[in-house]
N, CA, C and O atoms as a GROMACS GRO file, in nm:
protein
  432
    1MET      N    1   0.082  -0.120   0.000
    1MET     CA    2   0.000   0.000   0.000
    1MET      C    3   0.086   0.126   0.000
    1MET      O    4   0.050   0.226  -0.062
    2ARG      N    5   0.200   0.123   0.070
    2ARG     CA    6   0.282   0.242   0.075
    2ARG      C    7   0.360   0.265  -0.053
    2ARG      O    8   0.427   0.368  -0.067
    3PHE      N    9   0.352   0.173  -0.147
    3PHE     CA   10   0.418   0.190  -0.275
    3PHE      C   11   0.325   0.248  -0.381
    3PHE      O   12   0.368   0.273  -0.493
    4ALA      N   13   0.200   0.271  -0.346
    4ALA     CA   14   0.102   0.318  -0.443
    4ALA      C   15   0.137   0.455  -0.500
    4ALA      O   16   0.133   0.474  -0.621
    5LEU      N   17   0.171   0.550  -0.416
    5LEU     CA   18   0.202   0.685  -0.464
    5LEU      C   19   0.328   0.686  -0.550
    5LEU      O   20   0.326   0.746  -0.658
    6PRO      N   21   0.437   0.623  -0.507
    6PRO     CA   22   0.555   0.622  -0.595
    6PRO      C   23   0.526   0.553  -0.729
    6PRO      O   24   0.577   0.596  -0.833
    7CYS      N   25   0.446   0.448  -0.726
    7CYS     CA   26   0.411   0.381  -0.852
    7CYS      C   27   0.329   0.473  -0.941
    7CYS      O   28   0.350   0.475  -1.063
    8LEU      N   29   0.239   0.548  -0.883
    8LEU     CA   30   0.159   0.643  -0.960
    8LEU      C   31   0.248   0.750  -1.023
    8LEU      O   32   0.231   0.785  -1.140
    9ILE      N   33   0.342   0.799  -0.948
    9ILE     CA   34   0.434   0.901  -0.999
    9ILE      C   35   0.520   0.844  -1.111
    9ILE      O   36   0.540   0.909  -1.214
   10LEU      N   37   0.572   0.723  -1.091
   10LEU     CA   38   0.654   0.660  -1.196
   10LEU      C   39   0.571   0.630  -1.320
   10LEU      O   40   0.619   0.648  -1.432
   11LEU      N   41   0.450   0.585  -1.301
   11LEU     CA   42   0.363   0.560  -1.415
   11LEU      C   43   0.337   0.689  -1.492
   11LEU      O   44   0.338   0.689  -1.615
   12GLY      N   45   0.315   0.798  -1.420
   12GLY     CA   46   0.296   0.927  -1.486
   12GLY      C   47   0.421   0.969  -1.561
   12GLY      O   48   0.412   1.028  -1.669
   13ALA      N   49   0.537   0.940  -1.506
   13ALA     CA   50   0.662   0.976  -1.573
   13ALA      C   51   0.681   0.894  -1.700
   13ALA      O   52   0.735   0.943  -1.799
   14CYS      N   53   0.637   0.770  -1.697
   14CYS     CA   54   0.650   0.684  -1.814
   14CYS      C   55   0.562   0.729  -1.929
   14CYS      O   56   0.599   0.715  -2.045
   15THR      N   57   0.446   0.785  -1.897
   15THR     CA   58   0.355   0.829  -2.002
   15THR      C   59   0.389   0.969  -2.049
   15THR      O   60   0.335   1.015  -2.150
   16GLY      N   61   0.476   1.038  -1.978
   16GLY     CA   62   0.512   1.174  -2.015
   16GLY      C   63   0.410   1.276  -1.968
   16GLY      O   64   0.417   1.393  -2.006
   17GLU      N   65   0.313   1.233  -1.885
   17GLU     CA   66   0.211   1.324  -1.835
   17GLU      C   67   0.225   1.336  -1.684
   17GLU      O   68   0.269   1.243  -1.616
   18ASN      N   69   0.188   1.452  -1.633
   18ASN     CA   70   0.192   1.476  -1.490
   18ASN      C   71   0.058   1.431  -1.431
   18ASN      O   72  -0.045   1.489  -1.466
   19PRO      N   73   0.056   1.330  -1.342
   19PRO     CA   74  -0.070   1.284  -1.287
   19PRO      C   75  -0.136   1.387  -1.195
   19PRO      O   76  -0.253   1.370  -1.159
   20PHE      N   77  -0.065   1.491  -1.157
   20PHE     CA   78  -0.119   1.590  -1.065
   20PHE      C   79  -0.158   1.720  -1.134
   20PHE      O   80  -0.194   1.817  -1.067
   21THR      N   81  -0.152   1.725  -1.266
   21THR     CA   82  -0.181   1.848  -1.340
   21THR      C   83  -0.319   1.902  -1.309
   21THR      O   84  -0.334   2.022  -1.285
   22GLY      N   85  -0.420   1.817  -1.309
   22GLY     CA   86  -0.555   1.864  -1.281
   22GLY      C   87  -0.569   1.924  -1.144
   22GLY      O   88  -0.632   2.028  -1.127
   23VAL      N   89  -0.510   1.860  -1.045
   23VAL     CA   90  -0.519   1.911  -0.909
   23VAL      C   91  -0.449   2.045  -0.898
   23VAL      O   92  -0.502   2.138  -0.837
   24THR      N   93  -0.331   2.056  -0.956
   24THR     CA   94  -0.260   2.182  -0.944
   24THR      C   95  -0.325   2.292  -1.025
   24THR      O   96  -0.310   2.409  -0.992
   25SER      N   97  -0.399   2.257  -1.132
   25SER     CA   98  -0.466   2.361  -1.210
   25SER      C   99  -0.572   2.432  -1.127
   25SER      O  100  -0.592   2.553  -1.143
   26ALA      N  101  -0.638   2.360  -1.038
   26ALA     CA  102  -0.737   2.424  -0.952
   26ALA      C  103  -0.670   2.516  -0.852
   26ALA      O  104  -0.725   2.620  -0.816
   27LEU      N  105  -0.553   2.479  -0.808
   27LEU     CA  106  -0.481   2.561  -0.710
   27LEU      C  107  -0.417   2.683  -0.772
   27LEU      O  108  -0.400   2.785  -0.705
   28THR      N  109  -0.380   2.673  -0.898
   28THR     CA  110  -0.309   2.783  -0.963
   28THR      C  111  -0.397   2.864  -1.058
   28THR      O  112  -0.347   2.952  -1.129
   29ALA      N  113  -0.525   2.836  -1.060
   29ALA     CA  114  -0.615   2.914  -1.145
   29ALA      C  115  -0.609   3.061  -1.102
   29ALA      O  116  -0.605   3.091  -0.983
   30PRO      N  117  -0.608   3.152  -1.199
   30PRO     CA  118  -0.604   3.294  -1.164
   30PRO      C  119  -0.725   3.332  -1.077
   30PRO      O  120  -0.833   3.274  -1.089
   31ASP      N  121  -0.704   3.430  -0.990
   31ASP     CA  122  -0.811   3.473  -0.900
   31ASP      C  123  -0.936   3.515  -0.975
   31ASP      O  124  -1.047   3.485  -0.932
   32ASN      N  125  -0.919   3.584  -1.089
   32ASN     CA  126  -1.038   3.628  -1.164
   32ASN      C  127  -1.113   3.508  -1.221
   32ASN      O  128  -1.236   3.512  -1.228
   33GLN      N  129  -1.043   3.404  -1.262
   33GLN     CA  130  -1.111   3.284  -1.312
   33GLN      C  131  -1.181   3.212  -1.198
   33GLN      O  132  -1.297   3.174  -1.210
   34ARG      N  133  -1.112   3.194  -1.088
   34ARG     CA  134  -1.171   3.129  -0.971
   34ARG      C  135  -1.297   3.204  -0.927
   34ARG      O  136  -1.399   3.142  -0.896
   35GLY      N  137  -1.288   3.337  -0.925
   35GLY     CA  138  -1.404   3.418  -0.887
   35GLY      C  139  -1.519   3.404  -0.986
   35GLY      O  140  -1.635   3.397  -0.945
   36ALA      N  141  -1.488   3.401  -1.114
   36ALA     CA  142  -1.593   3.387  -1.216
   36ALA      C  143  -1.664   3.253  -1.205
   36ALA      O  144  -1.786   3.245  -1.220
   37VAL      N  145  -1.588   3.148  -1.178
   37VAL     CA  146  -1.649   3.015  -1.163
   37VAL      C  147  -1.735   3.012  -1.036
   37VAL      O  148  -1.845   2.958  -1.037
   38GLU      N  149  -1.683   3.070  -0.930
   38GLU     CA  150  -1.758   3.072  -0.804
   38GLU      C  151  -1.890   3.148  -0.819
   38GLU      O  152  -1.993   3.102  -0.771
   39VAL      N  153  -1.886   3.262  -0.886
   39VAL     CA  154  -2.009   3.339  -0.909
   39VAL      C  155  -2.106   3.260  -0.997
   39VAL      O  156  -2.226   3.254  -0.969
   40ALA      N  157  -2.053   3.199  -1.104
   40ALA     CA  158  -2.139   3.122  -1.195
   40ALA      C  159  -2.207   3.007  -1.121
   40ALA      O  160  -2.325   2.980  -1.142
   41VAL      N  161  -2.133   2.940  -1.035
   41VAL     CA  162  -2.189   2.826  -0.962
   41VAL      C  163  -2.284   2.871  -0.853
   41VAL      O  164  -2.397   2.822  -0.845
   42LYS      N  165  -2.241   2.963  -0.768
   42LYS     CA  166  -2.323   3.000  -0.653
   42LYS      C  167  -2.448   3.079  -0.691
   42LYS      O  168  -2.551   3.068  -0.624
   43SER      N  169  -2.441   3.157  -0.797
   43SER     CA  170  -2.559   3.236  -0.836
   43SER      C  171  -2.668   3.151  -0.902
   43SER      O  172  -2.784   3.190  -0.904
   44GLU      N  173  -2.630   3.036  -0.955
   44GLU     CA  174  -2.727   2.949  -1.024
   44GLU      C  175  -2.722   2.806  -0.972
   44GLU      O  176  -2.754   2.712  -1.045
   45PHE      N  177  -2.682   2.789  -0.847
   45PHE     CA  178  -2.659   2.655  -0.796
   45PHE      C  179  -2.778   2.559  -0.810
   45PHE      O  180  -2.759   2.449  -0.861
   46PRO      N  181  -2.900   2.596  -0.768
   46PRO     CA  182  -3.012   2.503  -0.786
   46PRO      C  183  -3.036   2.467  -0.934
   46PRO      O  184  -3.064   2.352  -0.967
   47ALA      N  185  -3.024   2.567  -1.022
   47ALA     CA  186  -3.043   2.540  -1.164
   47ALA      C  187  -2.934   2.450  -1.218
   47ALA      O  188  -2.961   2.360  -1.297
   48ILE      N  189  -2.810   2.473  -1.176
   48ILE     CA  190  -2.699   2.389  -1.222
   48ILE      C  191  -2.720   2.245  -1.178
   48ILE      O  192  -2.698   2.152  -1.256
   49MET      N  193  -2.760   2.225  -1.054
   49MET     CA  194  -2.783   2.088  -1.007
   49MET      C  195  -2.895   2.020  -1.086
   49MET      O  196  -2.885   1.902  -1.118
   50ALA      N  197  -3.000   2.094  -1.117
   50ALA     CA  198  -3.109   2.038  -1.198
   50ALA      C  199  -3.060   2.008  -1.340
   50ALA      O  200  -3.100   1.908  -1.400
   51GLN      N  201  -2.976   2.094  -1.393
   51GLN     CA  202  -2.925   2.074  -1.529
   51GLN      C  203  -2.824   1.960  -1.536
   51GLN      O  204  -2.813   1.893  -1.639
   52ILE      N  205  -2.751   1.937  -1.430
   52ILE     CA  206  -2.663   1.820  -1.425
   52ILE      C  207  -2.749   1.695  -1.437
   52ILE      O  208  -2.719   1.605  -1.515
   53ASP      N  209  -2.857   1.691  -1.360
   53ASP     CA  210  -2.948   1.577  -1.363
   53ASP      C  211  -3.011   1.560  -1.501
   53ASP      O  212  -3.034   1.448  -1.546
   54ALA      N  213  -3.040   1.672  -1.568
   54ALA     CA  214  -3.105   1.669  -1.700
   54ALA      C  215  -3.006   1.645  -1.814
   54ALA      O  216  -3.048   1.619  -1.927
   55GLY      N  217  -2.877   1.653  -1.785
   55GLY     CA  218  -2.779   1.630  -1.890
   55GLY      C  219  -2.726   1.756  -1.956
   55GLY      O  220  -2.655   1.747  -2.057
   56GLY      N  221  -2.760   1.873  -1.902
   56GLY     CA  222  -2.706   1.997  -1.955
   56GLY      C  223  -2.807   2.109  -1.948
   56GLY      O  224  -2.924   2.088  -1.920
   57GLY      N  225  -2.759   2.230  -1.976
   57GLY     CA  226  -2.844   2.349  -1.975
   57GLY      C  227  -2.758   2.474  -1.970
   57GLY      O  228  -2.636   2.466  -1.955
   58PRO      N  229  -2.823   2.590  -1.984
   58PRO     CA  230  -2.746   2.714  -1.996
   58PRO      C  231  -2.665   2.753  -1.872
   58PRO      O  232  -2.555   2.806  -1.886
   59ALA      N  233  -2.715   2.729  -1.754
   59ALA     CA  234  -2.639   2.764  -1.632
   59ALA      C  235  -2.516   2.675  -1.618
   59ALA      O  236  -2.409   2.721  -1.579
   60LEU      N  237  -2.532   2.547  -1.648
   60LEU     CA  238  -2.419   2.454  -1.642
   60LEU      C  239  -2.317   2.490  -1.750
   60LEU      O  240  -2.196   2.486  -1.725
   61THR      N  241  -2.365   2.525  -1.868
   61THR     CA  242  -2.275   2.567  -1.976
   61THR      C  243  -2.197   2.691  -1.936
   61THR      O  244  -2.077   2.700  -1.963
   62ALA      N  245  -2.262   2.787  -1.871
   62ALA     CA  246  -2.194   2.908  -1.826
   62ALA      C  247  -2.086   2.876  -1.723
   62ALA      O  248  -1.979   2.936  -1.725
   63ALA      N  249  -2.113   2.782  -1.634
   63ALA     CA  250  -2.014   2.741  -1.535
   63ALA      C  251  -1.896   2.671  -1.602
   63ALA      O  252  -1.780   2.695  -1.568
   64PHE      N  253  -1.925   2.582  -1.699
   64PHE     CA  254  -1.818   2.518  -1.776
   64PHE      C  255  -1.734   2.622  -1.849
   64PHE      O  256  -1.611   2.613  -1.851
   65ASP      N  257  -1.801   2.720  -1.910
   65ASP     CA  258  -1.730   2.825  -1.983
   65ASP      C  259  -1.638   2.905  -1.890
   65ASP      O  260  -1.523   2.932  -1.923
   66ALA      N  261  -1.690   2.942  -1.774
   66ALA     CA  262  -1.612   3.020  -1.679
   66ALA      C  263  -1.488   2.944  -1.633
   66ALA      O  264  -1.382   3.002  -1.611
   67ALA      N  265  -1.503   2.812  -1.620
   67ALA     CA  266  -1.391   2.729  -1.574
   67ALA      C  267  -1.296   2.693  -1.687
   67ALA      O  268  -1.183   2.649  -1.663
   68GLY      N  269  -1.339   2.712  -1.811
   68GLY     CA  270  -1.254   2.678  -1.924
   68GLY      C  271  -1.252   2.529  -1.954
   68GLY      O  272  -1.155   2.478  -2.010
   69VAL      N  273  -1.359   2.458  -1.918
   69VAL     CA  274  -1.368   2.315  -1.948
   69VAL      C  275  -1.388   2.300  -2.099
   69VAL      O  276  -1.483   2.355  -2.155
   70PRO      N  277  -1.299   2.226  -2.166
   70PRO     CA  278  -1.311   2.210  -2.310
   70PRO      C  279  -1.446   2.149  -2.350
   70PRO      O  280  -1.497   2.060  -2.283
   71SER      N  281  -1.502   2.199  -2.459
   71SER     CA  282  -1.633   2.152  -2.506
   71SER      C  283  -1.637   2.002  -2.526
   71SER      O  284  -1.736   1.936  -2.494
   72GLU      N  285  -1.529   1.948  -2.580
   72GLU     CA  286  -1.528   1.804  -2.608
   72GLU      C  287  -1.523   1.719  -2.482
   72GLU      O  288  -1.555   1.600  -2.487
   73ASP      N  289  -1.485   1.778  -2.369
   73ASP     CA  290  -1.480   1.704  -2.242
   73ASP      C  291  -1.612   1.709  -2.166
   73ASP      O  292  -1.634   1.629  -2.075
   74ARG      N  293  -1.699   1.799  -2.202
   74ARG     CA  294  -1.818   1.825  -2.121
   74ARG      C  295  -1.914   1.707  -2.110
   74ARG      O  296  -1.966   1.683  -2.001
   75PRO      N  297  -1.943   1.632  -2.216
   75PRO     CA  298  -2.034   1.518  -2.198
   75PRO      C  299  -1.984   1.418  -2.093
   75PRO      O  300  -2.063   1.369  -2.013
   76ALA      N  301  -1.856   1.389  -2.094
   76ALA     CA  302  -1.801   1.297  -1.994
   76ALA      C  303  -1.806   1.359  -1.855
   76ALA      O  304  -1.832   1.289  -1.757
   77ARG      N  305  -1.781   1.489  -1.847
   77ARG     CA  306  -1.784   1.555  -1.716
   77ARG      C  307  -1.925   1.559  -1.660
   77ARG      O  308  -1.943   1.548  -1.539
   78ILE      N  309  -2.025   1.575  -1.746
   78ILE     CA  310  -2.164   1.572  -1.699
   78ILE      C  311  -2.197   1.435  -1.641
   78ILE      O  312  -2.263   1.426  -1.538
   79ILE      N  313  -2.150   1.330  -1.706
   79ILE     CA  314  -2.172   1.195  -1.652
   79ILE      C  315  -2.105   1.181  -1.516
   79ILE      O  316  -2.163   1.124  -1.424
   80GLN      N  317  -1.984   1.233  -1.503
   80GLN     CA  318  -1.915   1.230  -1.373
   80GLN      C  319  -1.994   1.307  -1.268
   80GLN      O  320  -2.011   1.260  -1.155
   81LEU      N  321  -2.043   1.424  -1.306
   81LEU     CA  322  -2.121   1.505  -1.212
   81LEU      C  323  -2.249   1.433  -1.171
   81LEU      O  324  -2.289   1.439  -1.054
   82GLN      N  325  -2.314   1.367  -1.265
   82GLN     CA  326  -2.435   1.292  -1.232
   82GLN      C  327  -2.404   1.179  -1.135
   82GLN      O  328  -2.477   1.156  -1.039
   83ARG      N  329  -2.295   1.109  -1.161
   83ARG     CA  330  -2.257   0.997  -1.076
   83ARG      C  331  -2.221   1.044  -0.935
   83ARG      O  332  -2.248   0.975  -0.836
   84ASP      N  333  -2.159   1.162  -0.926
   84ASP     CA  334  -2.112   1.213  -0.797
   84ASP      C  335  -2.200   1.324  -0.741
   84ASP      O  336  -2.155   1.403  -0.658
   85ALA      N  337  -2.324   1.331  -0.785
   85ALA     CA  338  -2.413   1.440  -0.745
   85ALA      C  339  -2.423   1.455  -0.594
   85ALA      O  340  -2.437   1.567  -0.544
   86GLY      N  341  -2.416   1.347  -0.521
   86GLY     CA  342  -2.425   1.354  -0.375
   86GLY      C  343  -2.312   1.437  -0.313
   86GLY      O  344  -2.329   1.494  -0.205
   87LEU      N  345  -2.200   1.442  -0.381
   87LEU     CA  346  -2.088   1.523  -0.330
   87LEU      C  347  -2.114   1.672  -0.342
   87LEU      O  348  -2.062   1.752  -0.265
   88TYR      N  349  -2.197   1.708  -0.440
   88TYR     CA  350  -2.216   1.850  -0.472
   88TYR      C  351  -2.351   1.906  -0.427
   88TYR      O  352  -2.369   2.028  -0.425
   89ASP      N  353  -2.445   1.820  -0.390
   89ASP     CA  354  -2.581   1.864  -0.357
   89ASP      C  355  -2.588   1.984  -0.264
   89ASP      O  356  -2.666   2.077  -0.288
   90ALA      N  357  -2.510   1.984  -0.161
   90ALA     CA  358  -2.513   2.093  -0.063
   90ALA      C  359  -2.379   2.164  -0.055
   90ALA      O  360  -2.348   2.229   0.046
   91ASN      N  361  -2.298   2.151  -0.161
   91ASN     CA  362  -2.162   2.205  -0.152
   91ASN      C  363  -2.120   2.271  -0.283
   91ASN      O  364  -2.048   2.210  -0.362
   92PRO      N  365  -2.164   2.394  -0.306
   92PRO     CA  366  -2.124   2.462  -0.429
   92PRO      C  367  -1.973   2.484  -0.439
   92PRO      O  368  -1.919   2.492  -0.550
   93GLY      N  369  -1.903   2.492  -0.326
   93GLY     CA  370  -1.758   2.506  -0.329
   93GLY      C  371  -1.690   2.384  -0.389
   93GLY      O  372  -1.592   2.397  -0.461
   94ALA      N  373  -1.742   2.265  -0.358
   94ALA     CA  374  -1.686   2.142  -0.414
   94ALA      C  375  -1.708   2.138  -0.565
   94ALA      O  376  -1.620   2.095  -0.640
   95LEU      N  377  -1.824   2.182  -0.610
   95LEU     CA  378  -1.852   2.186  -0.754
   95LEU      C  379  -1.759   2.286  -0.822
   95LEU      O  380  -1.708   2.260  -0.931
   96THR      N  381  -1.738   2.401  -0.760
   96THR     CA  382  -1.646   2.501  -0.813
   96THR      C  383  -1.507   2.442  -0.830
   96THR      O  384  -1.444   2.459  -0.934
   97GLN      N  385  -1.459   2.372  -0.728
   97GLN     CA  386  -1.326   2.312  -0.735
   97GLN      C  387  -1.317   2.207  -0.845
   97GLN      O  388  -1.218   2.202  -0.918
   98ALA      N  389  -1.420   2.124  -0.858
   98ALA     CA  390  -1.420   2.022  -0.963
   98ALA      C  391  -1.410   2.087  -1.101
   98ALA      O  392  -1.333   2.042  -1.185
   99LEU      N  393  -1.487   2.192  -1.122
   99LEU     CA  394  -1.483   2.260  -1.252
   99LEU      C  395  -1.345   2.320  -1.278
   99LEU      O  396  -1.295   2.314  -1.390
  100LEU      N  397  -1.284   2.377  -1.175
  100LEU     CA  398  -1.150   2.434  -1.192
  100LEU      C  399  -1.046   2.326  -1.220
  100LEU      O  400  -0.952   2.348  -1.296
  101VAL      N  401  -1.061   2.210  -1.158
  101VAL     CA  402  -0.969   2.100  -1.186
  101VAL      C  403  -0.980   2.060  -1.332
  101VAL      O  404  -0.879   2.038  -1.398
  102TRP      N  405  -1.102   2.051  -1.383
  102TRP     CA  406  -1.123   2.006  -1.521
  102TRP      C  407  -1.087   2.112  -1.624
  102TRP      O  408  -1.053   2.079  -1.737
  103GLY      N  409  -1.096   2.238  -1.586
  103GLY     CA  410  -1.073   2.341  -1.686
  103GLY      C  411  -0.966   2.442  -1.653
  103GLY      O  412  -0.920   2.514  -1.743
  104GLY      N  413  -0.924   2.450  -1.529
  104GLY     CA  414  -0.830   2.553  -1.488
  104GLY      C  415  -0.703   2.559  -1.568
  104GLY      O  416  -0.651   2.667  -1.594
  105SER      N  417  -0.652   2.443  -1.609
  105SER     CA  418  -0.526   2.442  -1.685
  105SER      C  419  -0.547   2.481  -1.830
  105SER      O  420  -0.450   2.504  -1.902
  106GLN      N  421  -0.672   2.490  -1.874
  106GLN     CA  422  -0.701   2.523  -2.012
  106GLN      C  423  -0.699   2.673  -2.036
  106GLN      O  424  -0.687   2.719  -2.150
  107MET      N  425  -0.711   2.750  -1.928
  107MET     CA  426  -0.719   2.896  -1.942
  107MET      C  427  -0.579   2.955  -1.934
  107MET      O  428  -0.489   2.896  -1.874
  108SER      N  429  -0.561   3.072  -1.995
  108SER     CA  430  -0.433   3.139  -1.980
  108SER      C  431  -0.453   3.279  -1.928
  108SER      O  432  -0.356   3.352  -1.908
   0.00000   0.00000   0.00000
């Protein structure tokens, strides 16, 4: 079990990709982007949660846009959000962070 993290790091090195890029993108997202995503999520949170359940909608699209989530990734991300809806039901901050992880590195 204690070898799991080193193996993950080595596996990431073998593929030439950083396994922590998504996590660090949320931490290094510019303040204006982080603020825009937070406003998009918190101002329309009930609508976004309903649109996640419905498979999409304008408020969810606006949140994806603010976070910089690539259009081609959004269908898979909606499925993830649907599967993990219990994590976000009462926690708009967690949804904000997830969106920044998925899109934060895409913005400049």
